[in-house]
C-alpha positions in Angstrom: 67.9 111.8 93.6 70.3 113.6 95.9 73.5 115.4 95.1 76.8 116.3 96.8 77.9 120.0 96.4 81.6 120.0 97.4 83.6 123.1 97.9 87.4 123.2 97.9 88.6 119.6 97.9 92.3 118.6 98.3 92.9 116.2 95.4 96.1 115.2 93.5 95.4 117.8 90.8 95.2 120.5 93.4 98.5 119.4 94.7 100.0 119.7 91.2 98.5 123.2 90.9 100.0 124.2 94.3 103.4 122.9 93.2 103.3 125.0 90.0 102.3 128.1 91.9 105.1 127.5 94.4 107.6 126.9 91.7 106.7 130.2 90.0 106.9 132.1 93.3 103.2 132.8 93.5 101.0 132.7 96.6 99.8 129.2 97.3 96.3 128.9 98.7 96.2 126.5 101.6 93.3 127.4 103.9 90.4 126.8 101.6 87.1 128.3 102.7 86.6 129.8 106.1 90.1 129.1 107.2 89.3 125.4 107.8 91.4 124.0 105.1 90.1 121.9 102.2 88.0 118.8 102.4 89.7 115.6 101.6 88.4 113.2 99.0 87.7 110.7 101.8 85.4 113.2 103.5 83.4 113.7 100.3 83.3 109.9 99.9 81.8 109.6 103.4 79.1 112.0 102.4 78.3 109.9 99.3 78.2 106.7 101.5 75.8 108.5 103.8 73.4 109.3 100.9 73.6 105.7 99.7 72.3 104.3 103.0 69.2 102.1 102.7 67.8 103.4 105.9 67.2 107.0 104.5 64.3 106.3 102.1 62.7 109.7 102.6 65.9 111.7 101.8 65.3 112.5 98.2 65.8 115.6 96.2 68.4 117.0 98.6 71.6 118.9 97.9 74.2 118.2 100.6 76.5 121.2 100.8 80.1 120.4 101.8 81.7 123.7 101.4 83.1 124.4 104.9 80.4 127.0 105.5 80.9 129.1 102.4 77.3 128.9 101.4 76.3 130.2 104.8 78.3 133.4 104.3 76.0 134.7 101.6 
């Protein structure tokens, strides 16, 4: 079993959250982690597709970090 560990991901609900913050005059986070922006749902989906490949039989028990480098900062 493998897993994907996504960090900040730009999804429709995040867009609604940003709109609410903007409406209320609050600061709107846009950069995500490490100033790289947020991952897209498509980028996360490509990582899932990677883990589902049949030619990776020995990749098991792995956690694929997709956090823009955030875990490397600790």
